[in-house]
C-alpha positions in Angstrom: -108.4 -66.6 237.1 -111.0 -68.0 234.7 -113.7 -65.3 234.1 -117.1 -65.5 232.6 -117.7 -63.6 229.3 -120.8 -61.5 229.6 -123.2 -60.8 226.7 -122.0 -58.0 224.4 -118.3 -58.6 225.3 -116.6 -58.9 221.9 -113.3 -59.9 223.3 -114.1 -63.6 223.3 -115.0 -63.6 219.6 -111.8 -61.7 218.7 -109.7 -64.2 220.7 -111.4 -67.2 218.9 -110.6 -65.9 215.5 -107.4 -67.9 214.9 -106.6 -70.5 212.3 -107.4 -73.6 214.4 -110.3 -76.0 214.8 -111.1 -74.8 218.3 -111.4 -71.2 217.2 -114.0 -72.5 214.7 -115.9 -74.3 217.5 -115.8 -71.3 219.9 -116.9 -68.9 217.2 -119.8 -71.1 216.0 -121.0 -71.4 219.6 -120.6 -67.7 220.2 -122.7 -67.0 217.1 -125.5 -69.2 218.6 -125.3 -68.2 222.2 -123.1 -65.1 222.6 -125.9 -62.7 223.1 -127.8 -65.0 225.5 -128.5 -63.4 228.9 -128.9 -66.9 230.5 -126.3 -68.9 232.4 -122.7 -68.3 231.3 -121.4 -70.5 228.4 -118.1 -68.8 227.7 -115.0 -68.1 229.8 -111.4 -67.0 229.4 -108.3 -66.7 231.6 -107.5 -63.3 233.0 -104.4 -63.4 230.8 -106.5 -64.1 227.8 -104.4 -67.1 226.8 -107.1 -69.7 227.4 -110.7 -70.0 226.1 -113.6 -72.2 227.3 -117.0 -72.7 225.8 -119.8 -75.0 226.9 -122.4 -76.8 224.7 -124.6 -79.5 226.2 -122.4 -81.6 228.5 -119.1 -80.8 226.7 -116.7 -78.1 227.9 -114.2 -77.2 225.1 -110.9 -75.6 226.0 -108.1 -74.2 223.9 -105.0 -72.0 224.2 -103.0 -72.3 227.4 -104.0 -72.4 231.1 -101.3 -71.1 233.4 -103.0 -72.7 236.4 -103.9 -76.4 235.6 -105.4 -76.8 239.1 -107.9 -74.0 238.4 -108.9 -75.6 235.1 -109.4 -79.0 236.8 -111.5 -77.4 239.5 -113.5 -75.4 237.0 -114.3 -78.6 235.0 -115.3 -80.4 238.2 -117.9 -77.7 239.2 -119.2 -76.4 235.9 -121.6 -79.4 235.3 -119.9 -80.7 232.1 -119.3 -84.4 231.7 -116.6 -84.1 229.0 -113.6 -81.9 228.6 -112.4 -81.5 225.0 -109.4 -79.7 223.5 -105.9 -80.0 222.2 -103.6 -82.1 224.3 -101.1 -79.4 225.3 -104.0 -77.3 226.7 -105.6 -80.0 228.8 -102.9 -82.5 229.7 -101.8 -81.1 233.1 -105.5 -80.6 234.2 -106.5 -84.1 232.9 -103.6 -85.6 234.9 -104.7 -83.9 238.1 -108.3 -85.1 237.6 -107.2 -88.7 236.7 -110.0 -89.0 234.1 -110.1 -91.5 231.3 -108.8 -89.9 228.1 -109.8 -90.6 224.5 -107.2 -89.5 222.0 -108.2 -88.3 218.5 -106.1 -87.1 215.6 -106.4 -83.6 214.2 -105.7 -83.1 210.5 -105.7 -80.0 208.3 -105.5 -79.3 204.6 -103.4 -76.1 204.4 -101.9 -77.1 201.0 -103.3 -78.2 197.6 -106.1 -80.7 197.6 -106.4 -83.8 195.4 -109.6 -83.3 193.4 -112.3 -85.9 193.3 -115.2 -85.9 190.9 -118.7 -85.2 192.3 -120.8 -88.4 192.5 -124.3 -88.6 191.0 -126.8 -87.6 193.5 -124.6 -84.9 195.2 -127.0 -82.6 197.1 -127.4 -80.2 200.0 -129.8 -82.1 202.2 -131.9 -80.8 205.0 -130.9 -81.7 208.6 -134.0 -83.9 208.8 -132.6 -86.0 206.0 -129.2 -86.3 207.6 -130.0 -87.2 211.2 -131.4 -90.7 210.5 -128.2 -91.6 208.7 -126.1 -90.3 211.7 -128.3 -92.5 214.0 -127.7 -95.5 211.8 -123.9 -95.0 211.4 -122.9 -93.4 214.8 -125.7 -94.5 217.0 -126.8 -91.0 217.9 -129.9 -91.1 220.1 -133.2 -90.4 218.5 -134.3 -88.2 221.5 -131.4 -85.8 220.7 -132.8 -84.9 217.3 -134.6 -81.8 218.5 -131.7 -79.9 220.0 -129.4 -81.0 217.2 -131.9 -79.9 214.5 -132.4 -76.5 216.1 -128.6 -75.9 216.3 -127.7 -77.1 212.8 -130.7 -75.3 211.2 -129.6 -72.1 212.9 -126.1 -72.4 211.6 -127.3 -73.1 208.0 -129.7 -70.1 208.0 -126.9 -67.8 209.2 -124.1 -69.1 207.0 -122.3 -70.7 209.8 -121.9 -74.1 208.1 -123.2 -76.3 205.3 -124.3 -79.9 204.8 -123.6 -82.1 201.8 -125.0 -85.5 200.9 -125.4 -88.2 198.3 -128.8 -89.5 197.4 -128.8 -93.0 195.9 -131.9 -95.2 195.2 -134.1 -92.6 196.8 -132.3 -92.5 200.2 -129.5 -90.6 201.9 -126.4 -92.8 201.2 -123.7 -90.5 202.6 -123.2 -87.1 204.3 -120.6 -84.7 205.7 -120.8 -81.1 206.8 -119.0 -78.1 208.1 -120.5 -77.7 211.5 -118.1 -75.1 213.0 -116.2 -72.2 211.4 -114.8 -68.8 211.8 -113.3 -66.5 209.2 -110.0 -68.5 209.1 -110.8 -72.1 209.9 -113.6 -74.7 209.1 -114.1 -77.9 210.9 -115.6 -80.8 208.8 -117.5 -83.4 210.7 -120.1 -86.2 210.8 -118.7 -87.9 207.7 -120.9 -90.9 207.4 -121.8 -93.5 204.7 -124.5 -96.0 204.9 -122.9 -99.5 205.1 -124.9 -100.6 202.0 -123.2 -97.9 200.0 -119.6 -98.0 201.1 -116.7 -98.5 198.7 -118.1 -96.1 196.1 -115.9 -93.1 197.1 -118.7 -91.0 198.5 -116.9 -90.0 201.7 -113.8 -88.9 199.8 -115.8 -86.9 197.3 -117.8 -85.1 200.1 -114.7 -84.3 202.1 -113.0 -82.9 199.0 -116.1 -80.7 198.2 -116.3 -79.3 201.7 -112.5 -78.7 201.9 -112.5 -77.1 198.5 -115.3 -74.7 199.6 -113.5 -73.9 202.8 -110.2 -73.1 201.0 -111.9 -71.0 198.4 -113.5 -68.9 201.2 -110.1 -68.3 202.7 -110.5 -70.9 205.5 -108.2 -73.8 206.4 -110.2 -77.0 206.6 -109.7 -79.3 209.6 -111.0 -82.7 210.6 -110.8 -84.6 213.9 -111.1 -88.4 214.0 -109.8 -91.6 215.7 -110.7 -94.1 213.0 -107.6 -95.2 211.0 -109.9 -95.8 207.9 -111.2 -92.3 208.2 -107.7 -90.9 208.4 -106.8 -92.6 205.2 -109.9 -91.0 203.5 -108.8 -87.5 204.6 -105.2 -88.1 203.6 -106.3 -89.1 200.1 -107.8 -85.6 199.8 -104.7 -83.8 201.1 -105.1 -83.6 204.9 -102.0 -83.9 207.0 -101.5 -84.4 210.8 -101.9 -81.2 212.8 -102.1 -82.2 216.4 -103.8 -84.4 219.0 -107.2 -83.9 220.7 -108.0 -85.2 224.1 -111.5 -86.0 225.2 -111.6 -86.5 228.9 -114.7 -88.2 230.4 -116.0 -87.7 233.9 
């Protein structure tokens, strides 16, 4: 049975402490919302093998779910539009739901990194500087800036992540960040370079800097992507295949 985690229950946080990217996602969300007395955002199976956390319209699952029909039913009624997680955890439920699936590659850098020099203009930008570049590169909606800004700012203030960027000719030319982490894993994301500044090695340098920070803090860095060009960037730094993520769309 999938059960809601109530505020003050430390069991969810302990279960999400593993060396994997989904533990980092669950932990970061718990740090933001775990003490909230509002609607439930966190669940786990009665056996404690499967974890679920909800942010916006995305339900993230990890671990194992002994009853795929229950997971499929839960997703159908929880109000989420997307179900995200490692393929082994979601495959049976996704098959039952018959939903379109987007596959993405998970990579990690558990071994030595290949160093890359810091480019001129390397900085720690504010979220306000970063979001316009994400809009330009990924097409993020302008109206989502408010919720995104509040969440990212909270994480930065409480040491739950970090942002890096490169300023060139007075503008933000590239950015990347650690947006989710626990004590053992860090998930790097939103790696973006303005098209006018591509080919200068900014993305590789930013990914190396963030991965190096993660390793020095005792965390394994992870990335999740579906772009073959991005995979090559990560492999140049020292990332290697770790698994497959499924993103199921209602």
